C-alpha positions as CSV (number, residue, x, y, z in Angstrom):
1,M,90.5,51.3,-44.0
2,T,90.0,48.4,-41.7
3,G,92.1,45.2,-41.6
4,R,89.1,43.1,-42.7
5,R,88.5,45.4,-45.6
6,R,92.1,45.0,-46.7
7,A,91.7,41.2,-46.2
8,R,88.6,41.2,-48.4
9,E,90.5,43.1,-51.1
10,M,93.3,40.6,-50.9
11,V,90.8,37.8,-51.3
12,L,89.3,39.6,-54.3
13,K,92.7,39.7,-55.9
14,G,93.3,36.1,-54.9
15,L,90.1,34.9,-56.3
16,Y,90.7,36.8,-59.5
17,A,94.1,35.0,-59.8
18,Y,92.3,31.7,-59.1
19,E,89.7,32.5,-61.8
20,V,92.5,33.1,-64.4
21,Y,94.8,30.3,-63.3
22,P,93.2,27.8,-60.8
23,R,95.7,26.6,-58.3
24,D,95.9,26.2,-54.5
25,G,94.2,29.1,-52.8
26,N,96.8,29.2,-50.0
27,E,99.6,29.5,-52.6
28,I,97.9,32.4,-54.1
29,L,97.4,34.1,-50.8
30,D,101.0,33.4,-49.8
31,D,102.1,35.4,-52.9
32,L,99.7,38.3,-52.0
33,A,100.4,38.3,-48.3
34,A,104.0,39.3,-48.6
35,D,103.0,42.8,-49.7
36,S,99.7,43.1,-47.9
37,G,100.8,44.6,-44.6
38,L,98.1,42.6,-42.8
39,D,98.6,41.3,-39.3
40,K,98.3,37.6,-38.4
41,D,94.6,37.8,-37.5
42,H,93.6,39.5,-40.7
43,L,95.7,37.1,-42.8
44,Q,93.9,34.3,-41.0
45,F,90.5,35.9,-41.9
46,A,91.6,36.2,-45.5
47,R,92.6,32.6,-45.6
48,R,89.4,31.4,-44.0
49,L,87.3,33.5,-46.5
50,M,89.3,32.4,-49.5
51,E,89.0,28.7,-48.5
52,T,85.3,29.1,-47.8
53,V,84.6,30.5,-51.2
54,I,86.7,27.9,-53.1
55,A,85.3,25.0,-51.0
56,N,81.7,26.1,-51.7
57,L,82.0,27.4,-55.2
58,P,79.5,25.1,-56.8
59,F,76.8,26.0,-54.3
60,I,77.7,29.7,-54.3
61,D,77.6,29.9,-58.2
62,T,74.3,28.1,-58.3
63,E,72.8,30.5,-55.8
64,I,74.1,33.5,-57.7
65,A,72.8,32.2,-61.0
66,R,69.4,31.5,-59.4
67,L,69.1,35.0,-58.0
68,A,70.5,36.8,-61.1
69,E,67.4,36.4,-63.1
70,N,68.0,36.6,-66.9
71,W,71.8,36.6,-66.4
72,D,74.0,33.7,-67.1
73,L,76.8,33.4,-64.6
74,D,79.3,33.8,-67.4
75,R,77.8,37.1,-68.5
76,I,78.3,38.7,-65.1
77,A,81.5,40.7,-65.0
78,V,84.4,38.7,-63.4
79,I,85.0,41.2,-60.7
80,D,81.3,41.4,-59.8
81,R,81.0,37.6,-59.8
82,I,84.0,37.4,-57.4
83,I,82.5,40.1,-55.1
84,L,79.3,38.2,-55.0
85,R,81.1,35.0,-54.3
86,I,82.8,36.6,-51.3
87,A,79.6,38.0,-50.0
88,F,77.7,34.7,-50.5
89,A,80.4,32.9,-48.6
90,E,80.1,35.3,-45.7
91,I,76.3,35.2,-45.7
92,H,76.0,31.4,-46.0
93,F,79.0,30.0,-44.2
94,M,80.4,32.6,-41.8
95,P,77.8,33.2,-39.1
96,D,80.1,35.6,-37.2
97,I,79.6,38.2,-40.0
98,P,76.3,40.1,-39.9
99,F,74.4,40.2,-43.3
100,K,74.6,44.0,-43.3
101,V,78.3,43.9,-43.0
102,A,78.7,41.4,-45.8
103,I,76.4,43.4,-48.1
104,N,78.0,46.8,-47.3
105,E,81.5,45.4,-47.8
106,A,80.5,43.9,-51.2
107,I,78.9,47.2,-52.3
108,D,82.0,49.1,-51.3
109,L,84.2,46.7,-53.2
110,A,82.0,47.0,-56.3
111,K,82.2,50.8,-56.1
112,E,86.0,50.7,-55.8
113,Y,86.9,47.9,-58.2
114,S,84.0,47.9,-60.7
115,T,81.3,50.5,-61.7
116,L,78.5,52.4,-60.0
117,E,76.0,50.2,-61.9
118,S,77.8,47.1,-60.5
119,S,77.3,48.3,-57.0
120,S,73.5,48.4,-57.6
121,F,73.5,45.0,-59.3
122,V,75.5,43.5,-56.4
123,N,73.2,45.1,-53.9
124,G,70.1,43.7,-55.6
125,I,71.4,40.2,-55.8
126,L,72.5,40.2,-52.1
127,D,69.3,41.8,-51.0
128,A,67.4,38.9,-52.6
129,A,69.9,36.4,-51.1
130,I,69.2,37.5,-47.5
131,S,65.4,37.5,-48.1
132,G,65.6,33.7,-48.7
133,P,63.9,31.4,-46.3
134,S,66.9,29.1,-45.9
135,L,69.1,31.5,-44.1
136,P,69.6,31.7,-40.3
137,D,68.1,34.7,-38.6
138,R,71.0,37.1,-38.0
139,Q,71.3,40.8,-38.7
């Protein structure tokens, strides 16, 4: 497993904690970092990703709700919603991450932490997200 994958898993756990008990994202990651085994660069990536999700949560949730036709955001399983938030942050705000990488990582997280049905749901939403006209052209 790559360091970035482990960093994404840490962010998934951190955003779950943030969902249950909103507090400073850096505090949450500090608590998780002690046992993560991640090196400095991957911890920095995790912090950047967590900060990006939290800072852009209203936009990200609006986009997810728009693309998840016939699904209220609150009806989407918490883990799936967090996985989508991570991927949307990478797609919209982290140009150094190719769309395919963001989508594949999200699908893998859904397979590991949710259900097989969830991975298909996540894939469908993210596929629709990168088909949008407002995104920069990157692979």
